[in-house]
N, C-alpha and C positions, 0 to 999 in steps of 0.2 A: 578420435584419439586425441589426447591432450599433450601438448608439448610444454614442459615445465622448464621455466627460465626465470629470471629476475623479473618481478612483477606479476601481473595477473596471469593466468593460463591463457594459451591461445590455442584455437582449434586448428588441426591441420586438415588440408583438403579444400575443395573448391568452394566451400561456404565459409572460408575463413574470414572473409571481410564483411562484417557487419557494422554499418555505421550506426551512429547514436540515434539518428532520426528513425532509421528501421527498428531499432531495439525499442524505442519509445513508443511506436506504433504497434509493436506485438506486445508491450506492456499494458498499453491502453485498451487493446482487444481483450486480454486476459482480465483486466479490472472490469471491463464492461460486462464480460460473462460471469464473473463472480458476483458483481452487483446485480446483474440480472436475475441469477439464480437466488441470491438472498432476497430479492423483491418477491420472488414467488414462492419463497420457503415458508411462509407463514410465522409460526412461533420461533423457528430456527433462524430467521433471518438475521436477527441481531447478533446472534452467535456467529454466523458465517462472516458478517462484517467484522466482529471483533477478531476473528481468526486472520483476516485480511490485514487488519491493522498490526496484528502481531507479526505477521509475515514481513511486512515492511519494516517493522522495528528491529527485527532480529535478522533480516537479510536472508530468509527462509524462501529460496526459490526466486529470489530477486535481489537488486541491490538494496542495501540500507538506506531508506528516505524517511526520515523523522516527520518530514511535513506530510507525507501521505499516510504514514502511520497514525499521527494525531487526528487526521481527517477522518479515516476509517473508524478509529476508536471513538471519535465525537459522535459519528453518524449512529454507531452501534448502541451508544450510551442514550442517544436520544430515542432510539428504537426500543430502550427497555433493558439493556445489558448492564447490570450493576458491575460485572467484572471489567467490562470496558470503561466504565466511569472511573473506576480505580486506577487502571492501567493508564488511562488518559491524563489523570492528576499527576501520577509519576512521571509519565513522559513529558508533560508540559513544565515540569520543575527543572528539566534539563536543556529546555530549548531557549533560544534567543527570542526576543520580543518579535523580531521581524518574522521569524520562522513560524511562530506561534499565530501571528497575525495572518500569514498566508496559509497556514492550515485551516484557520477558522474561515476564512474567505472561501478556500476550496469547498470546505463541507456545505457552507451555506449555498454555494453555487450548486452543488450536487443535489441539496434537498429541494431547490427551487425547481430543478428539471425533473427529479424523480418523485 
């Protein structure tokens, strides 16, 4: 059940207190699962990574995070998604140089591990 008030919605019940660290761990597990699925997906992996970038860019199922969005779109573009390359370019035009550098660094780190 959601309780609406000024600000973001809050959940009622015994699980209403989720701190930022727990939320980040949950999101990291979700990202790892999507990335793992994409790595095994063959030709569809670039599309799955592109969709993850779009989810971060639009806030679909997670908070909007343009750095993470650019990271996943960049990886998808490297894996062969033309759509991701176009979206990445559009997104990069709206980002600060600091955020863009962080996104490129995160993508490079992900690529070296995977």
